[in-house]
C-alpha positions in Angstrom: 0.0 0.0 0.0 1.6 3.2 -1.2 -1.1 5.8 -0.6 -1.7 7.5 2.7 -5.5 8.0 3.2 -5.9 7.6 7.0 -7.3 11.2 7.5 -9.9 10.5 4.9 -10.8 7.2 6.5 -11.1 8.9 9.8 -13.8 11.3 8.5 -16.2 8.4 8.5 -16.1 8.6 12.3 -15.6 12.4 12.8 -17.8 14.0 10.2 -21.1 14.2 11.9 -23.4 17.2 11.7 -24.1 17.1 15.4 -20.4 17.2 16.2 -19.5 19.9 13.7 -22.4 22.0 14.9 -21.8 22.0 18.6 -18.1 21.2 19.1 -14.8 20.8 17.1 -12.7 17.7 16.6 -9.1 18.5 17.5 -6.3 18.5 14.9 -5.7 15.1 13.3 -2.4 13.5 14.4 -1.2 13.5 10.8 2.6 13.3 11.2 2.4 10.6 13.8 -0.2 8.5 11.9 1.8 8.7 8.7 5.0 7.9 10.4 3.4 4.8 12.1 2.1 3.6 8.8 5.5 3.8 7.1 7.3 1.9 9.9 4.6 -0.8 10.3 4.9 -1.2 6.6 8.4 -2.4 7.2 7.3 -5.2 9.6 5.5 -8.5 9.3 2.3 -6.6 10.2 2.5 -4.5 7.0 -0.9 -5.7 5.9 -2.4 -3.9 8.9 -0.4 -0.7 8.7 -3.4 1.4 7.7 -5.6 -0.2 10.3 -3.1 0.5 13.1 -2.6 4.1 12.0 -6.3 4.7 11.8 -7.2 3.0 15.1 -4.4 4.8 17.0 -5.4 8.2 15.5 -9.0 7.7 16.7 -7.8 7.0 20.2 -5.6 10.1 20.1 -8.6 12.2 18.8 -10.8 10.7 21.6 -8.3 11.8 24.3 -7.7 15.2 22.7 -11.5 15.7 22.5 -12.0 14.8 26.2 -9.2 17.3 27.0 -11.4 20.1 25.7 -14.0 19.5 28.4 -13.7 22.4 30.8 -13.8 21.9 34.5 -15.0 25.4 35.4 -17.9 25.5 37.8 -20.8 27.8 37.5 -23.7 28.4 35.2 -23.3 27.9 31.5 -25.5 28.9 28.6 -27.4 26.3 26.6 -24.8 26.4 23.7 -21.9 25.9 26.2 -23.6 23.0 27.9 -24.4 21.4 24.5 -20.8 21.8 23.4 -19.5 20.2 26.7 -21.9 17.3 26.4 -20.8 16.7 22.8 -17.2 16.8 23.7 -17.8 14.0 26.2 -19.9 12.0 23.8 -17.6 12.5 20.8 -14.6 11.4 22.8 -16.4 8.3 24.0 -17.7 7.5 20.5 -14.2 7.8 18.9 -12.7 5.6 21.6 -15.4 2.9 20.9 -14.6 2.9 17.2 -11.0 2.1 17.9 -12.0 -1.0 19.9 -14.4 -2.0 17.2 -11.8 -1.7 14.4 -9.1 -3.7 16.1 -11.5 -6.3 17.5 -13.0 -6.9 14.1 -9.5 -7.5 12.8 -8.7 -9.9 15.7 -6.0 -7.6 17.1 -6.9 -8.1 20.7 -3.3 -7.8 21.9 -3.0 -4.4 20.4 -6.3 -3.3 22.1 -4.6 -4.1 25.4 -1.4 -2.2 24.5 -3.2 0.9 23.4 -5.5 0.8 26.4 -2.5 0.5 28.7 -1.0 3.5 26.9 -4.1 5.5 27.5 -3.8 4.8 31.2 -0.2 5.9 31.2 -1.1 9.1 29.3 -3.9 9.9 31.8 -1.6 9.4 34.8 1.1 11.5 33.3 -1.5 14.2 32.5 -2.7 14.3 36.0 0.8 14.8 37.3 1.4 17.6 34.9 -1.9 19.3 35.6 -1.3 19.3 39.3 2.0 21.1 38.8 0.3 23.5 36.4 -2.4 24.4 38.9 0.3 25.3 41.3 2.1 27.4 38.6 5.3 25.2 39.0 5.8 24.4 35.3 8.5 26.0 33.1 7.9 26.6 29.4 10.4 24.0 28.4 8.9 21.4 30.9 5.5 22.1 29.5 6.7 21.5 25.9 8.7 18.5 26.8 5.8 16.8 28.7 3.3 17.7 25.9 5.5 16.0 23.4 5.8 12.9 25.6 2.1 12.8 25.9 1.7 12.9 22.1 4.2 10.1 21.7 2.8 7.6 24.2 0.1 5.9 22.2 2.4 5.5 19.2 5.2 4.0 21.3 2.9 1.0 21.8 4.1 -0.2 18.5 7.9 0.0 19.2 8.2 -3.8 20.1 6.8 -4.5 16.7 9.5 -2.7 14.8 12.6 -4.4 13.5 15.6 -4.1 15.7 17.5 -2.0 13.2 14.5 0.4 12.8 13.8 1.1 16.4 16.4 3.9 17.0 15.1 5.8 13.9 11.5 5.2 14.8 11.9 6.5 18.3 13.9 9.5 17.2 11.6 10.5 14.3 8.5 9.9 16.5 9.9 12.3 19.1 10.9 15.0 16.5 7.7 14.9 14.6 5.6 14.9 17.8 7.6 18.0 18.7 6.8 19.6 15.3 3.1 18.9 15.7 3.1 20.3 19.3 4.9 23.5 18.3 2.7 24.0 15.3 -0.3 23.6 17.5 1.1 26.0 20.1 1.6 28.6 17.3 -2.1 28.4 16.4 -3.0 29.0 20.1 -1.0 32.3 20.3 -3.8 34.6 19.4 -6.7 32.5 20.6 -7.9 33.9 24.0 -10.0 30.7 24.5 -6.9 28.5 24.4 -4.2 30.8 25.9 -4.5 29.5 29.4 -1.7 27.0 30.1 -0.4 27.1 26.6 3.4 27.3 25.8 3.0 31.1 25.5 1.4 31.3 28.9 4.4 29.5 30.6 6.9 31.4 28.5 5.5 34.8 29.6 5.0 33.7 33.2 8.6 32.5 33.3 10.0 35.7 31.7 7.5 38.3 32.8 7.7 40.9 35.5 5.7 40.8 38.7 2.7 42.6 37.3 2.5 40.4 34.3 2.8 37.3 36.4 0.0 38.6 38.6 -2.2 39.0 35.5 -1.5 35.4 34.5 -1.9 33.9 37.9 -5.5 35.3 38.1 -6.2 33.3 34.9 -8.2 36.2 33.5 -6.7 38.4 30.8 -8.1 40.9 28.4 -7.2 40.1 24.8 -5.3 43.4 24.4 -3.1 42.7 27.4 -2.5 39.1 26.3 -1.5 40.2 22.8 0.9 42.8 24.1 2.7 40.2 26.3 2.9 37.7 23.4 4.5 40.4 21.3 6.7 41.7 24.0 8.3 38.3 24.7 8.5 37.3 21.0 6.7 34.0 21.7 6.1 33.5 18.0 9.7 33.8 17.1 10.7 31.5 20.0 8.4 28.8 18.7 9.5 29.3 15.1 13.1 28.8 16.3 12.2 25.6 18.1 10.3 24.3 15.0 13.3 25.2 12.9 15.6 23.2 15.2 13.3 20.2 15.0 13.2 20.2 11.2 17.0 20.4 11.1 17.4 17.4 13.4 14.9 15.4 11.3 16.9 16.3 8.2 20.1 15.1 9.9 18.5 11.9 10.9 17.3 11.3 7.3 20.7 12.1 5.9 22.2 9.4 8.0 19.6 6.9 6.6 20.0 7.9 2.9 18.9 5.1 0.7 16.3 3.9 3.3 13.2 2.4 1.6 10.3 4.8 1.8 12.4 7.9 2.1 9.9 9.9 0.0 7.3 9.3 2.7 9.5 10.9 5.3 10.1 13.9 3.1 6.3 14.2 2.6 5.8 14.2 6.4 8.5 16.9 6.9 7.3 19.1 4.0 4.6 21.1 5.8 7.0 22.0 8.6 9.7 23.1 6.2 7.2 25.3 4.5 6.2 26.8 7.8 9.8 27.8 8.8 11.1 28.4 5.4 8.4 30.1 3.3 10.7 30.2 0.3 11.0 26.4 0.5 7.5 25.8 -0.9 8.0 28.4 -3.6 11.2 26.7 -4.8 9.5 23.3 -4.9 6.8 24.8 -7.2 9.2 26.4 -9.7 
């Protein structure tokens, strides 16, 4: 199987009018899913590479959807309540589809591995959230932990990989998970709804003065004040630099594996991030 169509297959489970109307499915774990499909395609399980990528992506979407459920007490409007309920139901629904897909294919052992990984992710999240509530997290720790959380489900397949592939699989999974995380954090920069406990929040809290830290600790910021702090502390540039470093490390890893079968797939996964940090890159490719 040469084509990558996992996001399209996932739409069968995510494209429901009720979900689109009242909530929003998180970003698809595209880089990780595609990377998983490539590496499983190099194992004895290559006939199930698309199934594994799809099922794991649905679990990831389920967890990310549940993460959007707010825990703020107090009265909510009808639309907010409907959205909250749909987040719960959508996450549960996506999780059930993962079980169904793998059970139908007889992959019971993989159901157990992914379920165990979900438990590990939830435990790790709770530890992180407790530190975040106490404002004890640095920007780099937040980023590092978020990357680890994004990797955990996909690490369930490491034992399946050929011995010679494991180092590259682990390294690329970490770097592409970091690319996805950073790209997502850049989208959150100017979204007041998502700014709390984003990378930008921790970067400003870590580098800001007492007044700015006081604003942040109250968890209530006017959009104007927030935008000024993001600009003052060059958060966008900091994230771009981190993304640039990730893409460079990936390029070095791929250079060391020149001649590896399926190299064009790795290039395709990397392409969006290169275009992000090097706008001229896309233009050159089109000429």
